[in-house]
C-alpha positions as CSV (number, residue, x, y, z in Angstrom):
1,X,-71.0,-30.9,27.3
2,X,-69.5,-27.5,26.7
3,X,-67.1,-26.9,23.8
4,X,-64.4,-24.2,24.3
5,X,-62.4,-22.8,21.3
6,X,-59.0,-21.4,22.2
7,X,-57.5,-19.0,19.6
8,X,-53.8,-19.5,18.8
9,X,-52.0,-16.2,18.8
10,X,-49.0,-15.2,16.7
11,X,-46.5,-16.2,19.4
12,X,-47.2,-19.9,18.8
13,X,-46.4,-19.6,15.1
14,X,-42.9,-20.1,13.7
15,X,-41.3,-16.7,13.6
16,X,-37.8,-15.4,13.3
17,X,-36.4,-13.2,16.0
18,X,-33.9,-10.5,15.4
19,X,-31.3,-10.1,18.1
20,X,-28.7,-7.4,18.5
21,X,-25.4,-8.4,20.1
22,X,-23.8,-5.1,21.1
23,X,-22.9,-2.5,20.2
24,X,-21.5,-2.8,23.7
25,X,-21.2,-6.4,24.9
26,X,-18.6,-8.3,27.0
27,X,-18.0,-10.9,24.2
28,X,-16.4,-8.4,21.8
29,X,-12.9,-6.8,21.7
30,X,-14.2,-3.2,21.4
31,X,-17.5,-1.8,20.2
32,X,-18.9,-4.2,17.5
33,X,-22.5,-4.9,16.8
34,X,-23.9,-8.2,15.4
35,X,-27.4,-8.2,14.0
36,X,-28.4,-11.9,14.0
37,X,-31.7,-13.5,13.0
38,X,-32.7,-16.5,15.1
39,X,-35.0,-19.5,14.5
40,X,-35.2,-20.7,18.1
41,X,-31.6,-21.3,19.2
42,X,-30.2,-21.5,15.8
43,X,-28.7,-18.5,13.9
44,X,-30.3,-18.0,10.4
45,X,-28.5,-14.9,9.4
46,X,-25.7,-12.7,10.8
47,X,-24.6,-9.2,9.8
48,X,-21.6,-7.4,11.5
49,X,-22.4,-3.7,11.9
50,X,-19.1,-1.8,12.1
51,X,-18.1,1.9,12.5
52,X,-18.9,2.7,16.1
53,X,-15.2,3.5,16.7
54,X,-14.5,5.1,13.4
55,X,-12.0,8.0,13.9
56,X,-11.3,8.9,10.3
57,X,-7.7,8.0,10.3
58,X,-7.4,7.8,6.5
59,X,-8.7,11.4,6.2
60,X,-6.4,12.6,8.9
61,X,-3.5,11.1,7.0
62,X,-4.1,13.8,4.4
63,X,-3.8,16.6,7.0
64,X,-0.5,15.4,8.7
65,X,3.0,15.3,7.3
66,X,5.0,12.2,6.9
67,X,6.5,12.3,10.4
68,X,3.1,12.8,12.0
69,X,1.1,10.0,10.2
70,X,3.1,7.4,12.0
71,X,1.2,8.3,15.2
72,X,-2.2,7.8,13.4
73,X,-1.3,4.5,11.9
74,X,0.1,3.3,15.3
75,X,-3.3,3.3,16.9
76,X,-5.9,1.4,14.9
77,X,-4.7,-2.0,16.1
78,X,-3.7,-1.2,19.7
79,X,-2.1,-4.6,20.2
80,X,0.2,-4.3,17.2
81,X,1.4,-0.7,17.3
82,X,5.0,-1.4,16.2
83,X,3.9,-3.5,13.2
84,X,1.4,-0.8,12.2
85,X,4.1,1.9,12.2
86,X,6.3,-0.4,9.9
87,X,3.8,-0.4,7.0
88,X,3.6,3.4,6.8
89,X,7.4,4.0,7.0
90,X,8.1,1.3,4.5
91,X,5.6,2.8,2.0
92,X,7.2,6.3,2.4
93,X,10.7,4.9,2.2
94,X,9.7,3.1,-1.0
95,X,8.5,6.3,-2.5
96,X,11.7,8.0,-1.6
97,X,13.9,5.1,-2.8
98,X,15.6,5.1,0.6
99,X,17.8,2.4,1.9
100,X,17.6,1.8,5.6
101,X,20.8,0.9,7.6
102,X,21.3,-2.8,8.3
103,X,21.2,-2.3,12.0
104,X,17.8,-0.7,11.8
105,X,16.5,-3.5,9.6
106,X,17.4,-6.2,12.1
107,X,16.1,-4.1,15.0
108,X,12.8,-3.6,13.3
109,X,12.5,-7.3,12.6
110,X,13.3,-8.2,16.2
111,X,10.8,-5.7,17.6
112,X,8.1,-6.7,15.1
113,X,8.4,-10.3,16.3
114,X,8.3,-9.3,20.0
115,X,5.2,-7.2,19.1
116,X,3.7,-10.3,17.5
117,X,4.2,-12.3,20.7
118,X,2.5,-9.5,22.7
119,X,-0.5,-9.5,20.4
120,X,-0.9,-13.3,20.4
121,X,-0.5,-13.6,24.2
122,X,-3.5,-11.3,24.6
123,X,-5.7,-13.6,22.5
124,X,-4.3,-16.8,24.0
125,X,-5.4,-15.5,27.4
126,X,-8.7,-13.7,26.5
127,X,-10.2,-16.5,24.2
128,X,-10.4,-19.1,27.0
129,X,-11.8,-16.3,29.3
130,X,-14.6,-15.8,26.8
131,X,-15.4,-19.5,27.1
132,X,-15.4,-19.4,30.9
133,X,-11.8,-20.2,31.8
134,X,-10.3,-17.3,33.8
135,X,-6.9,-18.8,34.7
136,X,-5.0,-18.5,31.3
137,X,-5.5,-14.7,31.1
138,X,-3.4,-14.3,34.3
139,X,-0.6,-16.3,32.7
140,X,-0.9,-14.3,29.5
141,X,-0.5,-11.0,31.3
142,X,2.5,-12.1,33.3
143,X,4.3,-13.0,30.1
144,X,3.2,-9.8,28.4
145,X,4.6,-7.8,31.3
146,X,8.1,-9.3,30.8
147,X,8.1,-8.4,27.1
148,X,6.4,-5.0,27.7
149,X,9.3,-4.1,30.0
150,X,11.9,-4.5,27.3
151,X,9.7,-2.8,24.7
152,X,9.1,0.1,27.1
153,X,12.8,0.4,27.8
154,X,13.8,0.7,24.2
155,X,10.9,3.0,23.0
156,X,9.5,4.7,26.1
157,X,5.9,3.5,25.3
158,X,4.0,0.5,26.6
159,X,1.3,0.3,23.9
160,X,2.0,3.1,21.3
161,X,5.8,2.8,20.8
162,X,6.4,5.5,18.2
163,X,9.9,4.0,17.6
164,X,9.9,3.8,13.8
165,X,10.9,6.8,11.7
166,X,11.1,7.3,8.0
167,X,14.7,6.1,7.3
168,X,15.1,3.9,10.3
169,X,14.4,4.2,14.1
170,X,14.1,6.9,16.6
171,X,17.4,6.1,18.4
172,X,19.8,3.3,19.1
173,X,19.2,0.5,21.6
174,X,20.2,1.1,25.3
175,X,23.4,-0.4,26.6
176,X,22.9,-4.0,27.6
177,X,19.4,-4.1,26.2
178,X,20.0,-7.1,23.9
179,X,20.9,-9.3,26.9
180,X,17.8,-8.2,28.8
181,X,15.7,-8.9,25.7
182,X,17.2,-12.4,25.4
183,X,16.4,-13.1,29.1
184,X,12.8,-12.0,28.6
185,X,12.3,-14.2,25.5
186,X,13.8,-17.2,27.3
187,X,11.7,-16.6,30.4
188,X,8.5,-16.4,28.3
189,X,9.4,-19.4,26.3
190,X,10.0,-21.5,29.5
191,X,6.4,-21.0,30.5
192,X,4.6,-21.3,27.2
193,X,3.7,-24.9,27.8
194,X,1.0,-23.8,30.2
195,X,-1.2,-23.1,27.1
196,X,-0.6,-26.7,25.8
197,X,-1.6,-28.3,29.1
198,X,-4.0,-25.8,30.7
199,X,-5.9,-24.8,27.5
200,X,-5.4,-27.3,24.7
201,X,-5.4,-30.2,27.1
202,X,-8.7,-29.1,28.7
203,X,-11.6,-31.3,27.5
204,X,-14.2,-28.5,28.0
205,X,-12.2,-26.1,25.8
206,X,-11.8,-28.8,23.1
207,X,-15.5,-29.7,23.3
208,X,-16.5,-26.0,22.8
209,X,-14.1,-25.4,19.9
210,X,-13.5,-28.6,17.9
211,X,-15.7,-28.7,14.8
212,X,-17.3,-25.3,15.6
213,X,-17.2,-22.4,13.2
214,X,-15.6,-24.2,10.3
215,X,-14.3,-21.7,7.7
216,X,-13.5,-23.2,4.3
217,X,-10.5,-22.2,2.2
218,X,-12.9,-21.0,-0.5
219,X,-14.5,-18.6,2.0
220,X,-11.0,-17.4,3.0
221,X,-10.2,-16.4,-0.5
222,X,-13.7,-14.9,-1.1
223,X,-13.6,-12.6,1.9
224,X,-9.9,-11.8,1.8
225,X,-9.2,-13.4,5.2
226,X,-5.6,-13.5,6.1
227,X,-3.2,-14.3,9.0
228,X,-3.6,-17.2,11.4
229,X,-7.3,-17.5,10.6
230,X,-6.6,-18.1,7.0
231,X,-3.8,-20.5,7.7
232,X,-6.0,-22.5,10.1
233,X,-8.2,-23.2,7.0
234,X,-5.3,-24.6,5.0
235,X,-4.4,-21.4,3.1
236,X,-0.5,-21.5,3.2
237,X,0.3,-17.9,2.7
238,X,2.6,-15.7,4.8
239,X,4.2,-12.5,3.4
240,X,7.3,-12.9,5.6
241,X,8.1,-16.1,3.5
242,X,6.4,-15.4,0.2
243,X,7.4,-11.8,-0.3
244,X,10.1,-11.2,2.3
245,X,10.6,-7.7,3.7
246,X,12.9,-6.4,6.5
247,X,15.3,-9.3,7.4
248,X,12.9,-12.2,6.9
249,X,14.6,-13.3,3.7
250,X,17.6,-14.3,5.9
251,X,15.5,-16.0,8.5
252,X,13.9,-18.6,6.2
253,X,15.5,-21.5,8.1
254,X,13.8,-20.3,11.4
255,X,10.5,-19.0,10.0
256,X,7.8,-21.6,10.1
257,X,4.5,-21.0,8.5
258,X,1.9,-22.8,10.7
259,X,-1.1,-24.2,9.0
260,X,-4.1,-26.5,9.8
261,X,-6.8,-28.0,7.5
262,X,-9.7,-28.2,9.9
263,X,-10.6,-24.5,9.8
264,X,-12.5,-24.6,13.1
265,X,-12.1,-22.6,16.3
266,X,-9.6,-25.1,17.7
267,X,-7.4,-25.0,14.6
268,X,-7.3,-21.2,14.8
269,X,-6.2,-21.3,18.4
270,X,-3.6,-23.9,17.6
271,X,-2.2,-21.8,14.8
272,X,-2.0,-18.8,17.0
273,X,-0.2,-20.7,19.7
274,X,2.3,-22.3,17.4
275,X,2.9,-19.0,15.7
276,X,3.8,-17.5,19.1
277,X,6.4,-20.2,19.7
278,X,7.9,-19.5,16.3
279,X,7.9,-15.7,16.9
280,X,10.0,-16.3,20.0
281,X,12.4,-18.4,17.9
282,X,12.6,-15.6,15.3
283,X,13.3,-13.1,18.1
284,X,16.2,-15.3,19.3
285,X,17.6,-15.5,15.7
286,X,17.5,-11.7,15.4
287,X,19.3,-11.3,18.7
288,X,22.0,-13.7,17.5
289,X,22.5,-11.8,14.3
290,X,22.5,-8.4,16.0
291,X,25.2,-9.5,18.4
292,X,27.4,-10.0,15.4
293,X,26.7,-6.6,13.8
294,X,29.3,-3.9,14.0
295,X,28.1,-0.6,15.6
296,X,26.5,1.7,13.1
297,X,23.7,4.2,12.4
298,X,20.0,3.2,12.9
299,X,18.5,6.0,10.8
300,X,19.1,8.3,7.8
301,X,19.5,12.0,8.0
302,X,16.3,13.7,6.7
303,X,15.6,17.2,5.5
304,X,13.7,19.5,7.8
305,X,10.7,19.3,5.5
306,X,10.2,15.8,4.1
307,X,8.4,15.6,0.8
308,X,7.7,12.4,-1.1
309,X,8.0,12.6,-4.9
310,X,4.9,12.5,-7.0
311,X,3.6,9.0,-7.6
312,X,2.0,6.1,-5.8
313,X,3.1,2.9,-4.2
314,X,1.8,0.0,-2.2
315,X,3.4,-1.6,0.8
316,X,2.1,-4.6,2.7
317,X,3.2,-6.4,5.8
318,X,2.3,-9.6,7.7
319,X,0.9,-8.1,10.8
320,X,0.0,-10.3,13.8
321,X,-3.6,-10.4,12.8
322,X,-3.1,-10.8,9.1
323,X,-2.1,-8.8,6.0
324,X,-2.0,-5.0,6.4
325,X,-1.7,-2.9,3.2
326,X,-0.8,0.8,2.7
327,X,-1.6,2.4,-0.6
328,X,0.2,5.8,-0.7
329,X,-0.4,8.5,-3.3
330,X,1.8,11.6,-3.3
331,X,1.5,14.9,-5.2
332,X,4.9,15.9,-4.2
333,X,3.8,17.7,-1.0
334,X,4.8,17.2,2.6
335,X,1.5,15.4,3.3
336,X,0.1,12.3,1.6
337,X,-2.5,13.1,-1.1
338,X,-4.1,9.7,-0.1
339,X,-3.1,6.9,2.2
340,X,-5.5,4.0,2.0
341,X,-5.2,1.5,4.8
342,X,-6.1,-2.2,4.3
343,X,-6.5,-3.6,7.8
344,X,-6.6,-7.3,8.5
345,X,-9.5,-7.4,11.0
346,X,-11.8,-5.6,8.6
347,X,-11.7,-8.5,6.1
348,X,-11.5,-11.2,8.7
349,X,-14.7,-10.1,10.5
350,X,-16.7,-10.2,7.3
351,X,-16.4,-13.9,7.4
352,X,-18.9,-14.0,10.3
353,X,-21.7,-13.8,7.7
354,X,-20.4,-17.2,6.5
355,X,-19.5,-18.7,9.8
356,X,-22.5,-17.9,12.0
357,X,-25.6,-19.1,10.0
358,X,-26.6,-22.6,11.0
359,X,-24.8,-22.5,14.4
360,X,-26.3,-22.3,17.8
361,X,-26.3,-19.0,19.9
362,X,-24.3,-20.8,22.5
363,X,-21.5,-21.2,20.0
364,X,-21.6,-17.6,18.8
365,X,-19.1,-16.3,21.4
366,X,-16.7,-19.2,20.7
367,X,-16.7,-18.3,16.9
368,X,-16.5,-14.6,17.5
369,X,-13.6,-14.8,19.8
370,X,-11.7,-17.2,17.5
371,X,-11.4,-14.5,14.8
372,X,-8.9,-12.7,17.0
373,X,-9.9,-9.2,15.9
374,X,-9.4,-5.7,17.3
375,X,-12.3,-3.4,16.6
376,X,-10.2,-0.3,16.1
377,X,-8.5,-2.3,13.3
378,X,-11.9,-2.7,11.7
379,X,-13.1,0.8,12.0
380,X,-9.9,2.8,11.7
């Protein structure tokens, strides 16, 4: 009888494996890297590594005058360009103590809500795509095209509108535009039920998202998460209602803050979908109000060289992806001394360190996609 001893190598021992997702990977909206530590198929630790798209926007703010910085702020969240412009011009107007004409206020509110719908439609289509369902993205892009057409007509841009100016808007609306905008909103609304039936009614989608990636309200507060992701965890906060700006104070009867308590991937998607419905209602309410407004100016006359007085101020807005903040410091020059940008996606993505540990690798893409982020908004 012969005895044979077989040595057991290190591969058979319990070891953790470090896996890099990205920095270029089809499951991310841009160039993000996730460094995850695995124990088998289960994630033990997750670290988002950001900065691959960093363009130094905050430093460039200091080298551009108050008219030019709108272009820089426009681009970090490429799905919410109009909303990004708003925060900057509102901060500068606050420093100047400037009142914006009523017609410009209502037009800004209308375009901000149309921009919100455009942003949400992208995620309503791309999130099911990341889970294997290709059909919704075709519907989403069809609806986006209808709204893009009216946004392009009024501003000349399809993604980077550059329509806001300090003191108002670039120019007045084209003749007959309000009617075409109303038709586009009605057309998009008539087909929004496709997401209720095709996506929310799909048992595979629900199985992949219900109870997955639960984010607690405590974690929302700890990481500064905002927007639909925070409201899906039961945090009832929306700047449009709680600290109204533009014309939102007069839209309180139409504005509905959508919340859920589950805090999972499905709740985040449901919040996004309901918020899209409400944004369409708000757009209609703005169109109704604008139809009653008498003709008037849409901007203020500005000096050739615009200088903000010495001091500092903070303006924040409820962007489609969450709260954006703009801390402006002026030394009395034609350029900002400092303009610090607080972007929604930067805080939201940090919650991955809380969400991913303990989940399976198979659920990672479902959780990642449900945070509805834009990487340019993280890296600035």
